[in-house]
C-alpha angles and dihedrals in degrees: 000000000000091000091048092054094041095240139116130240109219114190121226119234118271113270092002104117091164088071086077106019097158093054094044092048094049092047090053093049094048094045093050093046094050094044091052092047093052101035095108097045127094124217128197101189139030090241091055091050093048091050091052092048091048091052093050092045090055089049091050093049090049094055112114118252114253099225105027138033122272134025139256089269095049091047090053094047096043101038118009100039092058090059095052122098119223119278118257114281092234123056115249115248125204111241143184127210133223133183110226136178118229105238127219089264087061092245134114125211116234120173090342093306127107125232127183124239127190104283091236087077096058110141092013124119114240135182117242119203110204124200132163093272109012139057113201122188123207133188118192089347093305120115109237101175146343137207137194104256115259120231134187126027115041120244098039120151130224107193128179113205093222089062093060122096114245094246090056097048093077089069091061092070091049110076131161093267092055093048092050091048090051091047092052090055089060101043148289095276092053089050091053092051094047093048090050092052092048093049092055092074130064092210115061096217090056090056091047090051092055096042 
């Protein structure tokens, strides 16, 4: 938000409320006013409480100033709002970051799930930005790929075909069903052997690789 509005957030010193006296004083006045206004009411959910606080906050901001015309709300609408730029088009998502090494299978492991990265980055360290729905991968501050975040069973793979080396792409067209069909065309014993090899591996493509 600070970057979007071209400003800086400078923290006050710990236990030094006088570093921001106006803010601290206003917070105290608002908190006391709302608590007093709601002290006799009962609430049965956080949502219900938040709605009541929001209503009282609007009422507080709409109260006329004592020594000059207008209110906090009118000052915002008539002066401050005009100076604001529009909010970002996309909603900000909280994220965490992780440094990961691109493995020889051109995937990184994030929260026990595997996501492909362009194979040129094998053995390189990359930065993974993790949000609720997206995994973004950066190298030297440049985004090189992104994936929808996987959920559910651990060990799943999200693989983009463009990330795969050319000599590995031939394995994509060979799946277990195709191998078994080919084995059946040779004979029952071949079919038994191929099924046994495929069943030795939890991940189908690993079985295909060794078949």
